[in-house]
Each structure stands twice: as C-alpha cells, then as structure tokens.
N, C-alpha and C positions, 0 to 999 in steps of 0.2 A: 571648802565645797562651795561652788558658785550658787548664789541666790539672786533673786530679782529685786530685793529691797534692801535698804540701809544706805550707807554713805561712802565717797572718795574723789580726788582730782587736785590739780595745781602743784607747781613745783615747790617743794620745801627743801631748803639746802641743809645738808648734814655737814657736820664739822669735818674739815679735811683731815686726812690721816697720813702720816709719813711712815714709811716702812724702811727698816734698816736692812732687811734681808728677806730672802724668799726660800721656802722649803717645800719640797714635794715628796710625798711618800704614798704608798699604796697599802690598802688593807682589804681583806675579803669581805664581801657582803653576801646577801642572800643569793644574788644571781650573777654577780660579776666581780671583777677586780676594779676597785675605785681608786683614782688618784686624787688626793686631797692636797691643796696648796694652802699654806699659811704665810702671810707676809709680816706677821708680827714677830716679836722676839721669841727665840726658842724657849720652851718650857724646861725647867730643871726639875726632874722627878727622880729622886734617889731614895734608896733604902736608908735605914738608920746607920749604915756604915759607910763612911767616906774617908778620903785622905785628909788628915788633920794638918793643915799647913802651918798652924800656929805652934804645933809641937812636932817637929820632924820625926821624933822617935816613935810617935804613935800613929799607926796607920789603920784606917777603917776602909772597908771595901765599898766602892760605889757600884751599884747594880744597874743603874740606868743613866746613860749620858743624856745630854740635853735633847738631842734629836729624838732619842727613844722616848723621852718623857713627853715630847709633843705628840708622837705617834700614839702613845698610851692614852693620853687624855682625849684624843680625837676618836680612837677606836673603842673607847670605853662602852658606848651603848651597844656595840656589836659583840663585845666580849662578855658582858655581864647580863644576867637575867634582868628584865625590866625593873623589877622591884629593887634590885641592888643598885642599878643605875640611878633610879629615882632617889634612893636613900643617899647615894654618894654625892650626887650633884646638889641635892637639897642641903646636905650637911656642908658642902663647900660654900654654898650661898650664905649660910648662916655664919660659918667660921671666918671666911675671908672678907665678907662684905656685908655684914649684918646692918651696919649703919646706912650704907648705900641702898640696900634693899628696902629697908624700912622707910627711908626718905622718899624713894620712888613711889612706894605704895601710898604713902601719906599724901603726896602731891596728886597722884592719880585719883585717890578717893575724893579729893576736893572737886574734881571736874567730871568724873564718870558717875552719872546718876542712872537710875533704873531705866529711864527713858532713852538714854544714850548707850546703854549697855550692848544692845544687839549690834549696832554699827561698829563699836569698838571690837567686839568679839569677831566680827566678820573681817576686820582688818587682819587679824591673826591668820585666818584661813587663807586669805588672798595673798599674804606675804609668804607664808610657809608652804602653801599648797602647790607652789611651782616646782617643788623638789622632785627630781628624777634620779633614781639610783644608777641606772645604766649610763646616763649621760653625766652623772656627777655635777648636776647643775641645779640652780634654784635653791629654795629653802628659806629658813628664817634668817634673813640678812638685811632687812630694812629696805630692800629694793622697791617696795611698793611706792615709795615717795617719788619714783621716776615713772611709775606705771599708771598714774591716776587718770589718764585720758583714754585708757583702754575700755572698750564697751563693757567688759565683765566687771569693771571696777566702778561703774557708775554709782554715784551717791556717796562714795566713801571719803570724799574730800572733807566733809563736815566732821567725820569721826577723827580724821587725822589732825584736824585743827583743834579738836578737843584735847587730844594728847599733846599737841604742840604747846598748849598753855602750861601743862604740867612739866613738860620737858624743859622749857625755859627756866622754870624755877629750880629744877634739879641741876641743869647746866651751870647756873650761877654759882653753885658750890663745887660741883665736880661733873664733868661731862659724862653723858650716858648715850649709848648708841640708840638709834631708832629701833633696831632689832630687839634690844632689851626692853625698851619702852613699850613696844607693841606687845611683846610676850607677857610682860607683867600686867599691862593694861587689860588684855583679854582675860587673864586669871581674875583680876579684880572685878571685871564685868560679870563674870559667872558668880562670884562671891556675893556681890551687892544685890543680886537677884535671888539669893537663897540657895545657890548651888554649892558645891564642895569648895573647900579651901585648897588652893593649888600652889605648892611651892615652885618658884621659878629661879633657876640659877642665873647669875649675871656673868657678863664677860663676852658677849657676842660682838663680833666686828661687823660694821656696816659694809654693804657692797657699794661700789662707786659707779655702778651702772645697772640698768634694768635687767631683769631675768628674761629668758626667751619667752616669746608669746605662745599662747595655746597650750599651756601646761596645767591649767586649773581643770578640775572635773567639771564637765558640762552638765547643766541641770536637765538636759534632754536625754542623757544616757539611760539605757535600760540597766537592769541589775547586772547582767553579764559585763557590760561595758564599765560600770562603776567598779566592780570587783577587780577587773583587769587594771583599771586606772590606779586604784589604791594599792594594788600589788606592786606596780611599778615604783610606787613611792615608799614601799617597805611596810605597808599596813595590812593586817589580817582582816578577814571578814568581820570578826568581832569588833575590831577597832573602827572599821568603816561604819558599822551600825552605831557604836557608841558616839563617835564624832558627829554623826548625823543628828544625834539628839540635841545638838546646839540649835537646831531649827525650832526648838521649843520657845526660844526668844524671838521677838520681832513679830512681824505682821503676816505670818504664814497661816495663821488660824489654829495653831496647836495650843489651845488653852490661853492663859493670860500672856500677853506679849512681854511682860516684865517679870515673869516668874520662871526661874530655872528649876524645872522638875521633870518628872517622867510622863507628863501629859502627852508629849509627842508620840510616844509609843502606844499609849492607850488609844489615842485617836487614830493612829495608823491602822490598828486592828479593826476599828469601826468602819474604815473606808468611806467616810462621808462624801467624798468627791464623786462617788458613783450615783449620788442623788441628783436628779435632774431639776430640782427646784431650789430656790433660795441661794444663799451664799455658800452653802456647803460644797457645791461643785468646784469652788475656787480655792478650797483648802489645800495647801501643800504645793510642791513642785512635782513635775513629772518624775524626777529621780526619787522623791519620797514615795510616790505611788508605786514605783517599780520595785523597791526593795521589799515591800511587804508581800509582794507576789512571788518572791524568791524563797525557796525552802531553806537555804542556808542562812539567809538574813532573817527570815521569820523566826528562826529558833532564838536568836538574840533579842529581837523585838519583843517577843513574848516574855522572855526572862526579865527584861528591863521594865516592861509594863507591870509586871507582878512585884518587882523588887527595886524600889528607887535607890536604896543604899548600894545595891550592886551596880546600878547605872552610874551613880556618882563616883564610885571607886574606879570603875573602868574608864569613865570619861576623864577623870583626873590623870590616870596613867597614860592614856592615849594623847591627852593634851600635852603633857610633858614631853612625850616622844615627838609630837608634832613640832613644838617650838624649838627642839634641838636638831631637827632634820636639816641637813645642809649648812648648819651654822659653823662659822670659823670663830675660834676662841682666842681671846687675849691670853698671854702667858699668865700663870697663876702663882 
C-alpha cells in the first residue's frame, strides 16, 4: 500500500541467474486463467511409489512427473485453504532450509532496528504490491531494486541499503534472492516492533527487470477504489483492512511509530483528522480516512480495534499471502 513516508532508490545489482529451461503452464484463479512461467529447473514431486531403477524387479508407481510437480507447487496457494498453505510452506522452510532461514533472520536482526522497521516493511508492500491476477504480472520478485526512482518509491533507498548489508553477509555463505531477503526482512520488522512472528518460506527467484508502473494502490483512492484494487490482486476486504494495519508503524500518527499493535484501528475509529486544530488533522492518509467510512471495512476495523490477537493472526496470514503473490520458485 502506498504511503508518503519511509525510504527507496539507486541501482543495486542482483546476482545473475542462468536458466537451463523454460516452462509455461496455466492454472485457474479467482477471475481468470493465469499463465505462469518458470525458468528454473523442473520440480520433482512424486508420491511414495516410483520406479525403482536399482532393483528392476521392484516397481513403485510415480504419481506426478516433474512438470506436474512444478505446477503443483505453484498452484498450491490456490488449491489449499490459506491456513493449510501457510502450514505447508512454513514446514517446507523449516525442513528444507532451516539453516538458511535462520542465517538470514540472524543477519537481518543485526541491521533492522525499531527505527528502521517501517521503511523495511514498506519495501515489502512496494515490491509485492505490483501483483495483478488478470495480467499475471508483478508480485514478490525483487524488482523493487530497479524501481527506486519512481515517485511512489521515494525514500526507500535507505531501507534497501539496510537490507543490503545483511544480504552481503548471507551471500558470502550462500546466495539469497532479493525477493527472499525483503520478504524475511519485513517479517522481522514486524516482530522487532512487538508484532506477530511470521514464518516466511524461502526459494523465490528474482526478476531481471522492473515490474509495470502504476500498479501500487494509490493513497488517494476512496474505499471503493481500494477494494477494487485489492480484489485485482486477489485480496479480500478483510485482508485489505488487516494489511492496512501496517500503517501503525512509521510517522502516520497512529500511536507509537515503533510499536506494531492495533492502535491504528483504535485511532481510525476516533477520526482525529476531522479536527481543525493542531496536528490531529494530519494523521493518516486519504486512503486511511476512506476505509473507516466504508461499512464493509468498518466491520473489520472495529473487530481489530477490540481484539489485537485477531489482528495479529489475520495480518500474519495476509502477509504470508502477500509475499507469495506472483513469486516464481526455485525447484525444491
């Protein structure tokens, strides 16, 4: 979601990637048929029965060939309920790359302080927020490193440099994509400020070019425009409101700028910007003011203002969905 404060800019080079093959396949989404391409090696995803080449007399049946395995992993978020998708990918991050995951978190924790958390979290929204279902474009792909001069990304250069310090340390042992680095960085930014612990799967591939322009939600949109924008990205009204809660961090005036809590929703209900005196009139963005006037959004704003634990849980799930949107994955 676009905001007017925090940080971005300047070309950072990502490591070059060589591709041995290219795959294209389609799968159904909410509103259209999407073609997804992967230039990485095909995924092998078989059941417990396969042909046993070491013992010709023993045959086990393979249920998924390599290309189907790739399709399965890419369509997983559309085939499973969100909680099952979260559990599956969270488990995969732990099982197949626990040491890598912990190493990335450790290096990020050294550089992401409470004061830098808002900018790092904003990086996530500006990288992943370009995703469009119908166009099958954008998403969590690290393309933000090519988009730093765009007006909507003003100020994010510093935040990227913060993560660059951690990335250099990780790359010295094993290379990590910018997409993974930013996704984990945002989760750590939430955690260090007192928010929920968010598991993030690893294995995203970086884009080699910028995403199309004009795809981020505009801060001037009214509630109807915001709901339509988020729907094009595959998010419900509940998820729109939960993700908007990220504005509790930073200088928008929603409580402490370094505390991730439900103050955002409590202050929305008070509508302090309607005051004509003092700094209260400057709290929040036009989009923040708009959602509290919308009946569907107000329902969730009220729930989250009354129940911080519910907000944390819903934000965690929406965040995981956000950082998986549009991602291309390495073979696992």
